[in-house]
C-alpha positions in Angstrom: 20.7 -29.8 6.2 23.5 -27.3 6.3 26.4 -27.2 3.9 30.0 -27.6 5.2 31.1 -24.4 3.6 29.4 -21.4 2.0 31.8 -19.8 -0.5 30.6 -16.6 -2.2 30.2 -17.2 -5.9 30.3 -13.6 -7.3 29.3 -10.0 -6.6 27.6 -7.6 -8.9 27.4 -3.8 -9.0 24.3 -1.9 -10.0 22.5 1.4 -9.9 18.8 2.3 -9.3 16.9 4.5 -11.7 13.3 5.6 -11.2 11.3 6.1 -14.4 8.0 7.8 -13.4 8.3 6.3 -9.9 9.0 2.7 -11.1 12.2 1.8 -9.3 14.4 -0.3 -11.6 17.9 -1.8 -10.8 20.4 -1.9 -13.6 23.2 -4.4 -13.2 26.5 -3.7 -14.9 27.3 -6.7 -17.0 25.5 -8.9 -19.6 27.1 -12.3 -19.5 24.9 -14.0 -16.9 23.0 -17.3 -17.3 19.2 -17.2 -16.8 19.7 -18.9 -13.4 22.2 -16.3 -12.3 19.9 -13.5 -13.5 17.1 -14.9 -11.2 19.5 -15.1 -8.3 20.7 -11.5 -8.9 17.1 -10.4 -9.3 16.0 -12.0 -6.0 19.1 -10.7 -4.1 18.6 -7.1 -5.2 14.8 -7.2 -4.4 15.6 -8.7 -1.0 18.0 -5.8 -0.3 15.8 -3.0 -1.9 12.1 -3.6 -1.2 11.3 -0.6 -3.5 12.8 -2.3 -6.7 10.2 -3.8 -9.0 12.4 -5.0 -11.8 16.0 -5.7 -12.7 17.8 -5.2 -16.0 21.3 -5.9 -17.2 23.4 -3.4 -19.3 27.0 -2.6 -20.3 27.5 1.1 -20.7 30.9 0.6 -22.2 29.6 -1.4 -25.1 26.9 -1.2 -27.8 23.4 -0.2 -26.4 21.9 -3.4 -25.1 19.4 -4.3 -22.3 18.5 -7.7 -20.9 15.7 -8.1 -18.4 16.0 -10.6 -15.6 12.8 -12.4 -16.7 13.2 -11.9 -20.4 10.1 -9.6 -20.5 9.9 -6.4 -22.4 9.7 -3.4 -20.1 9.2 0.1 -21.6 10.3 2.0 -18.5 13.5 0.0 -18.2 14.2 0.4 -21.9 13.9 4.2 -21.9 15.9 4.4 -18.7 18.6 2.3 -20.2 18.7 4.7 -23.2 19.2 7.6 -20.7 22.1 5.7 -19.1 23.8 5.0 -22.5 23.3 8.7 -23.5 24.5 9.9 -20.1 21.3 11.8 -19.8 22.0 14.0 -22.8 19.7 14.7 -25.7 20.0 12.2 -28.5 18.7 8.9 -29.9 20.0 5.4 -30.4 19.0 1.9 -31.4 19.1 -0.6 -28.6 19.0 -4.4 -28.6 16.5 -5.6 -25.9 16.5 -9.2 -24.7 18.6 -10.2 -27.8 15.6 -10.3 -30.1 14.3 -6.7 -30.4 16.0 -3.6 -31.8 14.3 -0.6 -30.2 14.6 3.1 -31.1 15.0 5.1 -27.9 16.5 8.3 -26.6 16.3 11.5 -24.6 14.5 14.6 -25.8 15.5 18.3 -25.4 13.6 18.5 -22.1 15.6 15.7 -20.6 12.7 13.2 -20.8 13.5 9.6 -21.9 11.5 7.9 -24.5 11.4 4.6 -26.4 9.3 2.9 -29.0 7.3 -0.2 -28.0 7.8 -3.4 -30.1 4.5 -4.1 -31.6 2.9 -7.5 -32.3 1.6 -7.8 -35.9 -1.4 -10.0 -36.4 -5.1 -10.0 -36.7 -5.6 -10.3 -32.9 -3.5 -7.3 -31.6 -6.5 -6.1 -29.7 -9.5 -8.2 -28.9 -12.5 -7.4 -26.7 -13.0 -10.5 -24.4 -16.0 -9.0 -22.6 -17.6 -5.5 -22.7 -15.0 -3.1 -21.4 -12.2 -5.7 -21.1 -9.6 -5.9 -23.8 -6.6 -8.2 -24.5 -3.6 -6.3 -26.0 -0.7 -8.2 -27.5 2.8 -6.7 -27.8 6.2 -8.5 -28.3 7.2 -9.8 -24.9 4.1 -8.7 -23.1 0.3 -9.3 -23.1 -1.9 -6.8 -21.3 -5.5 -7.0 -20.0 -7.0 -3.5 -20.1 -10.1 -3.1 -17.9 -11.9 0.1 -18.6 -13.2 2.5 -16.0 -16.8 1.3 -15.8 -15.7 -2.3 -15.2 -12.6 -1.6 -13.1 -14.4 0.6 -10.5 -15.8 -2.4 -8.6 -12.3 -3.9 -8.2 -10.7 -0.6 -7.2 -12.9 -0.4 -4.1 -10.3 -2.6 -2.4 -6.9 -1.9 -3.9 -5.2 -4.2 -1.4 -6.6 -7.2 -3.3 -5.7 -6.0 -6.8 -2.9 -8.5 -7.2 -5.2 -11.4 -6.5 -7.7 -10.0 -8.9 -5.0 -9.5 -11.5 -3.9 -13.1 -11.3 -7.5 -14.2 -11.5 -7.9 -12.4 -14.9 -4.6 -13.9 -16.1 -5.8 -17.5 -15.4 -9.4 -16.8 -16.5 -8.1 -15.7 -20.0 -5.3 -18.4 -20.1 -2.6 -15.8 -20.5 0.1 -17.5 -18.4 1.8 -18.7 -21.6 3.3 -15.2 -22.0 6.7 -14.1 -20.8 4.9 -11.3 -18.9 1.3 -10.3 -18.4 -0.1 -7.0 -17.2 -3.5 -6.2 -15.9 -4.5 -2.5 -16.0 -7.4 -1.4 -13.9 -8.3 2.1 -15.3 -9.9 5.1 -13.5 -10.0 8.9 -13.8 -8.2 11.2 -11.4 -7.7 14.9 -11.7 -9.1 14.8 -15.2 -6.5 12.3 -16.3 -6.7 8.6 -17.3 -5.0 6.7 -14.5 -3.8 3.1 -14.5 -3.4 0.6 -11.6 -1.0 -1.9 -13.0 -0.6 -5.5 -11.8 2.4 -7.2 -13.6 3.4 -10.8 -13.4 6.7 -12.1 -14.9 6.7 -15.8 -15.6 10.3 -17.0 -15.5 11.2 -15.2 -12.2 7.7 -15.5 -10.8 7.3 -11.9 -9.6 4.0 -10.2 -9.1 3.8 -6.5 -8.4 1.3 -3.7 -8.0 3.6 -1.5 -9.9 4.2 2.2 -9.2 4.3 2.9 -12.9 4.1 0.8 -16.1 5.2 1.9 -19.5 3.9 -1.1 -21.4 0.6 -1.0 -19.6 0.3 2.7 -20.4 0.9 1.9 -24.1 -1.7 -0.9 -24.0 -4.4 1.4 -22.5 -3.8 4.0 -25.2 -3.7 1.5 -27.9 -7.2 0.5 -26.9 -8.3 4.2 -27.1 -6.8 4.4 -30.6 -8.6 1.2 -31.6 -11.9 2.4 -30.3 -11.7 5.9 -31.8 -10.0 4.7 -35.0 -7.4 7.5 -34.9 -4.0 8.4 -33.5 -3.8 9.3 -29.8 -1.4 11.2 -27.5 -2.5 10.7 -23.9 -0.9 11.7 -20.6 -1.5 8.7 -18.3 -1.3 9.1 -14.5 0.6 6.4 -12.7 0.1 5.2 -9.1 3.3 7.1 -8.2 1.5 10.3 -9.1 3.8 10.9 -12.1 2.8 10.9 -15.8 3.9 8.8 -18.8 2.8 10.1 -22.2 1.9 7.6 -24.8 1.8 8.4 -28.5 0.0 5.9 -30.7 0.0 6.2 -34.5 -3.1 4.7 -36.0 -3.3 4.5 -39.8 -5.1 2.4 -42.4 -7.0 0.4 -39.8 -4.0 -0.6 -37.6 -1.6 0.7 -35.1 1.7 1.3 -36.8 3.8 2.9 -34.0 3.7 3.4 -30.3 6.1 5.5 -28.1 6.2 6.4 -24.4 7.9 9.4 -22.9 8.5 10.5 -19.3 10.9 11.5 -16.6 13.8 9.3 -15.3 15.6 10.0 -12.1 18.4 8.3 -10.1 20.0 8.8 -6.7 23.5 8.7 -8.3 24.6 5.8 -6.1 26.4 2.6 -7.1 25.5 -0.5 -5.1 26.8 -4.0 -4.8 25.5 -7.3 -3.6 27.1 -10.7 -3.2 25.4 -13.7 -4.8 25.6 -17.3 -3.6 25.3 -20.3 -6.0 21.7 -21.5 -6.4 22.3 -24.6 -4.3 24.0 -22.7 -1.5 21.4 -19.9 -1.6 18.5 -22.3 -1.0 20.3 -24.5 1.5 21.6 -21.7 3.6 18.9 -19.0 3.3 15.7 -20.9 2.3 14.1 -24.0 3.6 10.6 -25.5 3.7 10.1 -28.1 6.4 7.8 -29.4 9.1 7.1 -27.2 12.1 7.8 -29.7 14.8 6.4 -29.4 18.4 9.6 -27.9 19.6 9.0 -25.1 17.1 5.3 -24.6 17.9 6.0 -20.9 18.7 6.8 -20.4 14.9 3.3 -21.7 14.2 1.7 -19.4 16.8 3.5 -16.4 15.5 2.3 -17.1 11.9 -1.2 -18.0 12.9 -1.7 -14.7 14.6 -2.1 -13.2 11.2 -5.8 -14.2 11.4 -6.2 -11.7 14.2 -5.5 -9.0 11.7 -7.7 -7.5 9.0 -9.7 -8.7 7.1 -10.2 -11.6 9.5 -10.1 -10.1 13.1 -10.6 -13.7 14.4 -10.3 -14.0 18.2 -7.6 -16.7 18.4 -5.9 -17.0 21.7 -2.4 -18.6 22.0 -4.0 -21.7 23.5 -6.6 -22.0 20.7 -3.7 -21.8 18.2 -1.9 -24.6 20.1 -5.0 -26.8 20.0 -5.3 -26.1 16.3 -1.7 -27.1 15.7 -2.1 -30.5 17.4 -5.4 -31.1 15.6 -3.7 -30.5 12.2 -0.6 -32.5 13.2 -2.7 -35.5 14.1 -3.3 -36.7 10.5 -1.8 -33.9 8.4 1.2 -31.6 7.8 2.2 -28.3 9.3 5.1 -26.7 7.3 6.9 -23.5 7.5 9.0 -21.5 5.1 12.3 -20.5 6.8 14.6 -17.7 5.8 17.9 -17.8 7.7 16.2 -19.8 10.4 13.2 -17.4 10.7 9.7 -18.8 9.8 8.1 -16.3 7.5 5.4 -18.5 5.8 3.0 -21.3 6.8 1.0 -24.0 5.0 -1.1 -26.8 6.6 -2.9 -29.6 4.8 -4.4 -33.0 5.7 -6.7 -35.7 4.4 -10.4 -34.8 3.9 -12.2 -35.9 7.0 -15.7 -37.4 6.9 -16.9 -34.8 9.4 -15.8 -32.0 7.0 -18.8 -30.1 5.8 -17.8 -29.9 2.2 -20.7 -28.9 -0.1 -19.2 -30.8 -3.1 -19.6 -34.6 -3.4 -16.4 -36.4 -4.2 -16.7 -40.0 -5.6 -13.5 -41.0 -3.8 -13.1 -38.8 -0.7 -10.2 -40.9 0.5 -8.2 -39.5 -2.5 -9.0 -35.9 -1.6 -6.9 -33.6 0.6 -7.8 -30.4 2.3 -5.5 -27.4 2.3 -6.4 -25.8 5.6 -4.2 -22.7 5.9 -1.6 -20.7 3.9 -0.2 -17.4 5.0 3.0 -15.3 4.7 4.1 -12.5 6.9 3.1 -9.1 5.4 6.6 -7.8 4.8 7.6 -11.0 2.8 4.6 -11.1 0.5 5.0 -10.6 -3.3 8.2 -12.7 -3.3 6.8 -16.0 -4.5 6.9 -17.6 -1.0 3.2 -18.6 -1.0 3.6 -20.2 -4.4 6.7 -22.2 -3.2 4.6 -23.4 -0.2 1.8 -24.5 -2.5 4.2 -26.5 -4.7 5.7 -28.2 -1.7 2.3 -29.2 -0.5 1.4 -30.6 -3.9 4.6 -32.7 -4.0 3.9 -34.2 -0.6 0.2 -35.0 -1.4 1.1 -36.7 -4.7 3.6 -38.9 -2.9 0.9 -39.8 -0.4 -1.4 -40.9 -3.2 -3.9 -38.0 -3.2 -5.5 -37.1 -6.5 -7.2 -33.8 -5.7 -6.9 -31.0 -3.1 -9.5 -28.4 -2.2 -9.6 -25.3 0.0 -11.9 -22.6 1.1 -11.3 -19.0 1.7 -13.0 -15.6 2.0 -15.0 -14.2 -0.9 -13.1 -13.3 -4.0 -10.8 -10.3 -3.4 -10.8 -10.5 0.4 -7.9 -12.7 1.2 -4.2 -13.3 0.3 -4.8 -17.1 -0.1 -7.2 -16.6 -3.1 -4.5 -15.0 -5.2 -1.9 -17.6 -4.4 -4.4 -20.4 -5.1 -5.4 -19.1 -8.5 -1.8 -18.6 -9.4 -1.1 -22.2 -8.3 -3.8 -23.7 -10.6 -6.8 -23.9 -8.3 -10.1 -23.4 -10.0 -13.0 -21.6 -8.4 -16.1 -23.8 -7.9 -18.7 -21.4 -9.1 -21.8 -21.0 -6.9 -20.3 -23.2 -4.1 -20.2 -21.5 -0.8 -20.7 -22.0 2.9 -21.0 -19.9 6.0 -18.4 -20.0 8.8 -19.0 -18.3 12.2 -16.1 -17.0 14.3 -15.8 -14.8 17.3 -14.2 -11.4 16.3 -11.8 -9.0 18.0 -13.9 -6.0 17.0 -17.7 -5.6 17.2 -17.8 -4.0 13.8 -16.7 -7.2 12.1 -19.6 -9.5 11.2 -19.2 -12.9 13.0 -20.3 -14.8 9.8 -18.1 -15.2 6.8 -19.1 -16.4 3.3 -16.6 -18.9 2.2 -15.9 -19.9 -1.4 -14.4 -23.2 -2.5 -11.6 -24.0 -5.0 -10.0 -27.3 -6.0 -7.2 -28.6 -8.1 -6.3 -31.9 -9.7 -2.9 -33.1 -8.5 
């Protein structure tokens, strides 16, 4: 359905700053609702694929920073301090997200710094498993995975986001405003982090180029283990360094500060924002891929020809798959300005399905067959939206559970989306699928794991 008119609601101006490689957009103005902040966040990220977070400031007023998702961000806080001080040496006290008053500033070498708001309780740092720690800070919870444990996950960095979400759900941390998962390693003699950061209210998930809060959490664990203060240079994925200073006294961490470079291109940008209703009606739509749009299905399904699948799907095979799914199920696409960029298919569980789990009422169980998003549109919440849409349809049709199968943990995009959407891994339940491949080096057989969810 198209609206009769599409009036522009408002426009915003912003600049982009880069703290240690972590591109951050700062919008000029503070008086926005939470819905407007999300719209602005999404519009800026759609325009600048390099931007990983959006903050709101008013350089003409008292120092204040509001993050689009309400999360605390150390890199954004120290960057905002540099903006308010016009890059000159000095210090200030800044209100962050209305609730925190943060000391921040710029040192004599032009590096920006800020204190990190600490959580005070008996469970600031807890070891959940050997080498895996949960660190609580105000506005942020971080999972720190030390080097000896992280190395097995770092063998395939393309799947770190999925692994990060797996840890978030495994430890039931999705109550927090923001959650980081830091996979640690050593490079060039320095401690290095690989940060995965999820922000709840705006539903963003990034493998960040740098993370100040994550840097702090990793160094807090070092202080906790060594029972003494620490000052550590931590290498970021950007190749730059953030220095964390942790003060440990009388059995607790009493202060934490981060310090590092902040750069900007000096430009001022603007973007026009539509109202929420207009934005979704005009630009975004989830709906059936009807036979007259079968080419959309073919274009999306070709993703399975790519790594890690390398499946030998011909256009005719894809057409046959489309009509098979359409016979008793749903084939739906996610459309942006009329272009299909995501796909989900689901149907009732069939008696011929070789599912290794016995369901007492299989007629109440649905099968989620496929979900994929074009590479350039991933990380924007599209897969999650498709999942939610499928759940709504299945509930209306009377289904009580839905299951899916995918490649082994860490090998597919769909695993991360599934875990984020509430699916639970069925431990020890696997099957073997055989598929003709496009390259000889790729084994024809796949080990498939199973997940399911109560609707």
